[in-house]
N, CA and C atoms as a LAMMPS dump frame, in Angstrom:
ITEM: TIMESTEP
0
ITEM: NUMBER OF ATOMS
222
ITEM: BOX BOUNDS ff ff ff
-5.0000000000000000e+02 5.0000000000000000e+02
-5.0000000000000000e+02 5.0000000000000000e+02
-5.0000000000000000e+02 5.0000000000000000e+02
ITEM: ATOMS id mol type element x y z
1 1 1 N 51.099 12.692 262.208
2 1 2 C 50.303 11.859 263.07
3 1 3 C 51.185 11.08 264.044
4 2 1 N 52.383 10.74 263.58
5 2 2 C 53.302 10.001 264.434
6 2 3 C 53.675 10.82 265.672
7 3 1 N 53.884 12.105 265.493
8 3 2 C 54.239 12.981 266.614
9 3 3 C 53.094 13.094 267.612
10 4 1 N 51.863 13.116 267.103
11 4 2 C 50.712 13.208 267.986
12 4 3 C 50.584 11.958 268.851
13 5 1 N 50.826 10.798 268.283
14 5 2 C 50.75 9.542 269.026
15 5 3 C 51.833 9.497 270.102
16 6 1 N 53.031 9.926 269.746
17 6 2 C 54.128 9.963 270.718
18 6 3 C 53.818 10.951 271.839
19 7 1 N 53.291 12.101 271.48
20 7 2 C 52.929 13.105 272.476
21 7 3 C 51.847 12.581 273.405
22 8 1 N 50.852 11.916 272.854
23 8 2 C 49.762 11.382 273.663
24 8 3 C 50.271 10.293 274.617
25 9 1 N 51.209 9.478 274.163
26 9 2 C 51.748 8.404 274.985
27 9 3 C 52.542 8.967 276.161
28 10 1 N 53.297 10.015 275.931
29 10 2 C 54.132 10.59 276.993
30 10 3 C 53.372 11.594 277.864
31 11 1 N 52.266 12.12 277.385
32 11 2 C 51.506 13.108 278.145
33 11 3 C 50.946 12.5 279.428
34 12 1 N 50.574 11.242 279.387
35 12 2 C 50.049 10.582 280.585
36 12 3 C 51.148 10.489 281.638
37 13 1 N 52.357 10.134 281.237
38 13 2 C 53.465 10.032 282.179
39 13 3 C 53.813 11.398 282.765
40 14 1 N 53.859 12.402 281.92
41 14 2 C 54.176 13.749 282.385
42 14 3 C 53.099 14.259 283.329
43 15 1 N 51.849 13.985 283.005
44 15 2 C 50.742 14.404 283.868
45 15 3 C 50.791 13.711 285.218
46 16 1 N 51.128 12.43 285.227
47 16 2 C 51.233 11.686 286.478
48 16 3 C 52.363 12.224 287.342
49 17 1 N 53.495 12.527 286.728
50 17 2 C 54.628 13.094 287.471
51 17 3 C 54.26 14.467 288.021
52 18 1 N 53.566 15.278 287.245
53 18 2 C 53.172 16.613 287.707
54 18 3 C 52.219 16.535 288.893
55 19 1 N 51.268 15.625 288.84
56 19 2 C 50.319 15.469 289.952
57 19 3 C 51.038 14.968 291.196
58 20 1 N 51.956 14.028 291.01
59 20 2 C 52.708 13.491 292.145
60 20 3 C 53.567 14.57 292.788
61 21 1 N 54.225 15.372 291.984
62 21 2 C 55.091 16.429 292.528
63 21 3 C 54.262 17.524 293.196
64 22 1 N 53.083 17.788 292.688
65 22 2 C 52.247 18.829 293.283
66 22 3 C 51.667 18.378 294.622
67 23 1 N 51.361 17.089 294.755
68 23 2 C 50.76 16.62 295.998
69 23 3 C 51.805 16.241 297.037
70 24 1 N 53.069 16.118 296.664
71 24 2 C 54.128 15.731 297.591
72 24 3 C 54.285 16.685 298.76
73 25 1 N 54.42 17.987 298.518
74 25 2 C 54.555 18.913 299.645
75 25 3 C 53.342 18.94 300.563
76 26 1 N 52.162 18.73 300.007
77 26 2 C 50.961 18.722 300.849
78 26 3 C 50.984 17.532 301.806
79 27 1 N 51.464 16.392 301.338
80 27 2 C 51.553 15.226 302.21
81 27 3 C 52.644 15.405 303.258
82 28 1 N 53.745 15.986 302.854
83 28 2 C 54.861 16.183 303.78
84 28 3 C 54.53 17.242 304.827
85 29 1 N 53.702 18.202 304.475
86 29 2 C 53.367 19.272 305.416
87 29 3 C 52.65 18.73 306.641
88 30 1 N 51.722 17.825 306.444
89 30 2 C 50.986 17.26 307.562
90 30 3 C 51.863 16.412 308.461
91 31 1 N 52.793 15.699 307.876
92 31 2 C 53.648 14.809 308.655
93 31 3 C 54.693 15.579 309.45
94 32 1 N 55.139 16.686 308.931
95 32 2 C 56.224 17.419 309.576
96 32 3 C 55.762 18.588 310.43
97 33 1 N 54.497 18.899 310.443
98 33 2 C 54.038 20.078 311.182
99 33 3 C 54.262 19.919 312.685
100 34 1 N 54.107 18.716 313.206
101 34 2 C 54.335 18.503 314.639
102 34 3 C 55.804 18.68 314.982
103 35 1 N 56.679 18.188 314.117
104 35 2 C 58.116 18.331 314.36
105 35 3 C 58.539 19.787 314.26
106 36 1 N 57.974 20.515 313.314
107 36 2 C 58.311 21.929 313.155
108 36 3 C 57.822 22.72 314.36
109 37 1 N 56.616 22.445 314.835
110 37 2 C 56.081 23.142 316.001
111 37 3 C 56.923 22.866 317.241
112 38 1 N 57.355 21.624 317.412
113 38 2 C 58.206 21.281 318.556
114 38 3 C 59.55 21.986 318.469
115 39 1 N 60.113 22.078 317.264
116 39 2 C 61.398 22.755 317.09
117 39 3 C 61.274 24.255 317.369
118 40 1 N 60.181 24.859 316.978
119 40 2 C 59.981 26.289 317.222
120 40 3 C 59.85 26.559 318.715
121 41 1 N 59.066 25.763 319.414
122 41 2 C 58.901 25.979 320.858
123 41 3 C 60.212 25.715 321.594
124 42 1 N 60.988 24.744 321.133
125 42 2 C 62.295 24.484 321.746
126 42 3 C 63.233 25.662 321.513
127 43 1 N 63.193 26.219 320.318
128 43 2 C 64.029 27.38 320.007
129 43 3 C 63.65 28.594 320.835
130 44 1 N 62.358 28.804 321.045
131 44 2 C 61.919 29.927 321.88
132 44 3 C 62.399 29.759 323.312
133 45 1 N 62.314 28.54 323.825
134 45 2 C 62.772 28.264 325.185
135 45 3 C 64.27 28.514 325.318
136 46 1 N 65.029 28.066 324.328
137 46 2 C 66.481 28.265 324.361
138 46 3 C 66.826 29.748 324.274
139 47 1 N 66.066 30.508 323.483
140 47 2 C 66.305 31.942 323.363
141 47 3 C 66.054 32.653 324.687
142 48 1 N 64.967 32.284 325.362
143 48 2 C 64.668 32.896 326.655
144 48 3 C 65.759 32.582 327.677
145 49 1 N 66.228 31.343 327.684
146 49 2 C 67.282 30.942 328.622
147 49 3 C 68.581 31.691 328.332
148 50 1 N 68.927 31.789 327.068
149 50 2 C 70.166 32.472 326.681
150 50 3 C 70.095 33.958 327.007
151 51 1 N 68.968 34.572 326.715
152 51 2 C 68.818 35.999 326.995
153 51 3 C 68.913 36.271 328.492
154 52 1 N 68.233 35.47 329.287
155 52 2 C 68.305 35.633 330.739
156 52 3 C 69.718 35.418 331.263
157 53 1 N 70.411 34.433 330.71
158 53 2 C 71.793 34.166 331.127
159 53 3 C 72.729 35.311 330.791
160 54 1 N 72.563 35.879 329.608
161 54 2 C 73.427 37.003 329.227
162 54 3 C 73.165 38.246 330.069
163 55 1 N 71.904 38.495 330.39
164 55 2 C 71.584 39.644 331.247
165 55 3 C 72.172 39.43 332.643
166 56 1 N 72.039 38.213 333.163
167 56 2 C 72.595 37.914 334.486
168 56 3 C 74.114 38.029 334.475
169 57 1 N 74.755 37.527 333.437
170 57 2 C 76.207 37.62 333.328
171 57 3 C 76.662 39.072 333.249
172 58 1 N 75.95 39.884 332.504
173 58 2 C 76.276 41.31 332.427
174 58 3 C 76.142 41.998 333.768
175 59 1 N 75.101 41.654 334.525
176 59 2 C 74.903 42.251 335.847
177 59 3 C 76.018 41.832 336.806
178 60 1 N 76.423 40.575 336.737
179 60 2 C 77.502 40.098 337.617
180 60 3 C 78.814 40.793 337.284
181 61 1 N 79.129 40.889 335.997
182 61 2 C 80.376 41.555 335.593
183 61 3 C 80.358 43.025 336.005
184 62 1 N 79.221 43.691 335.825
185 62 2 C 79.119 45.09 336.23
186 62 3 C 79.292 45.236 337.746
187 63 1 N 78.659 44.367 338.504
188 63 2 C 78.766 44.425 339.964
189 63 3 C 80.18 44.159 340.445
190 64 1 N 80.839 43.155 339.872
191 64 2 C 82.222 42.854 340.257
192 64 3 C 83.131 44.016 339.872
193 65 1 N 82.881 44.611 338.714
194 65 2 C 83.671 45.772 338.299
195 65 3 C 83.513 46.938 339.256
196 66 1 N 82.303 47.163 339.74
197 66 2 C 82.078 48.246 340.704
198 66 3 C 82.801 47.966 342.019
199 67 1 N 82.721 46.731 342.497
200 67 2 C 83.376 46.373 343.763
201 67 3 C 84.876 46.535 343.613
202 68 1 N 85.446 46.055 342.537
203 68 2 C 86.894 46.175 342.327
204 68 3 C 87.291 47.653 342.234
205 69 1 N 86.476 48.439 341.56
206 69 2 C 86.773 49.876 341.439
207 69 3 C 86.725 50.569 342.791
208 70 1 N 85.742 50.219 343.631
209 70 2 C 85.653 50.823 344.96
210 70 3 C 86.79 50.373 345.868
211 71 1 N 87.215 49.121 345.728
212 71 2 C 88.344 48.635 346.555
213 71 3 C 89.654 49.291 346.149
214 72 1 N 89.831 49.624 344.891
215 72 2 C 91.062 50.267 344.435
216 72 3 C 91.16 51.695 344.999
217 73 1 N 90.017 52.375 345.124
218 73 2 C 90.021 53.764 345.623
219 73 3 C 90.317 53.816 347.098
220 74 1 N 89.768 52.851 347.82
221 74 2 C 89.784 52.921 349.275
222 74 3 C 91.023 52.42 349.857
């Protein structure tokens, strides 16, 4: 009977901790969703800028290489 009383006394604490831990992510999700959405859109913008820059840099290097190659022949 002593074990049952001890178990009953601690079961309330364990249950409270379990409920708190289960509801924690749900509360944090609502608070952080705006920040996550802003970070994703910022990342997409940076990716587009970087991709465009690399394509432009490749085109410039290719063009300069062609001009240098034509000047060496002539």
